[in-house]
C-alpha positions as CSV (number, residue, x, y, z in Angstrom):
1,X,94.8,96.9,109.4
2,X,98.9,96.4,109.4
3,X,101.4,99.0,108.2
4,X,99.0,100.0,105.1
5,X,96.7,101.8,107.8
6,X,99.4,103.1,109.8
7,X,101.9,104.7,108.1
8,X,104.5,106.8,110.1
9,X,102.3,109.9,109.8
10,X,99.7,108.6,111.5
11,X,101.5,108.6,114.9
12,X,102.4,111.6,114.1
13,X,98.9,113.2,113.9
14,X,98.1,111.5,117.2
15,X,101.8,112.5,118.8
16,X,101.8,109.1,120.4
17,X,102.2,105.4,119.8
18,X,99.8,103.6,122.3
19,X,96.6,104.4,120.5
20,X,98.2,102.4,117.3
21,X,98.8,99.7,119.8
22,X,95.7,99.6,121.7
23,X,93.7,99.8,118.4
24,X,95.9,96.9,116.8
25,X,95.0,95.3,120.2
26,X,91.1,95.3,119.6
27,X,90.7,97.4,122.5
28,X,87.2,99.2,122.9
29,X,86.9,103.2,121.6
30,X,85.8,104.2,125.0
31,X,88.9,102.4,126.8
32,X,91.3,104.4,124.2
33,X,89.5,107.9,124.6
34,X,90.2,107.3,128.7
35,X,93.2,107.0,128.2
36,X,93.7,110.1,125.8
37,X,91.6,112.3,127.9
38,X,94.2,111.6,130.7
39,X,96.4,113.0,128.4
40,X,94.7,115.8,127.2
41,X,94.4,117.1,131.3
42,X,97.8,116.5,131.8
43,X,98.8,118.7,128.8
44,X,95.9,121.1,129.9
45,X,97.9,121.7,133.3
46,X,101.4,121.7,131.5
47,X,100.5,124.8,129.2
48,X,99.1,126.6,131.7
49,X,102.1,128.9,132.2
50,X,102.2,129.7,128.5
51,X,99.0,130.8,127.8
52,X,98.5,134.4,126.9
53,X,94.6,134.5,127.6
54,X,92.6,133.4,130.8
55,X,90.7,130.1,129.3
56,X,86.7,130.4,130.0
């Protein structure tokens, strides 16, 4: 895929560089999703004090 596909904007959109690296290494989609899910769960905990409304 290389630099043509992975412009600097790609990492700006996803917010991390490990997704690009994992794709380039040929990792399976499920493995990438598992790692991404861990980050999402960590973010949900981190944002809790700043929520204006209760989450359902």
